[in-house]
C-alpha angles and dihedrals in degrees: 000000000000114000110223114242098179113125089210091069096039131094130176131208131230129177150134129298119245094264090061095045097060112179095343097100095122091046091050090054090050090050091051091051092050093047093050091048090048091050097045090050086059095050102268112152103161123063123192121203124192087217095228121143114269122027095005094059092041090053095045092049091049093051090045089053090052091049091048087051091057102265115155093240138118133215130208121191110207104201110195095208134342099264101037092121099051099095095049123106112278093249091054091047089054091048090051093047092050091050093049089049091052091047093051090054093055126079087208093063138060136181116218124195107215099187137014126226131035137316125318130147088233090064091055089051091047090052091050092050090045089056095046093046090059098045142068095204136046118205115195139183103204133165106221088207090061089082132226096308142083137055097293092053092046092048093051089049093046093048093048092048089052090056098255118149095254122196133160139187121219107217091202092067102012092234127138123226132189120216113213121209111280091011120126115245116243 
């Protein structure tokens, strides 16, 4: 099977880590479902996850479930560096390992290592830019109350400034927002 490499059919996810989501886990899942539906209605076939704990893993698992159910979709896991998962809680490490194992068994998935070596904030930024540079759409789960800071905010801004169709869902109010180029998020 040929893995599509066309930016026009590719979207990437961005979103908060668990500590910023609080008790909104069900709402985050609902946002992910809406965003995937929105994207597929617009011709997106390939979804890229940054494979971080929180929204990234939720989104990757959801797309993987759709693929396992027969959907004509593809999933790319953009791993920022080999050991990025090692400081997570054990249950999240297990969740990550199970997802990677599922992805490696599917010809509709691939896991890409973006940088070698250990942790650095620059490698997380490089991963985020790598995802945006290969996509035409950015799908975010972003709490507007989180303020104009953090990786999710920066990724929404970066994607929009690069001309990607940028949309996010706020799990606190379950509303979708589009970010226009050169428009401030939130």
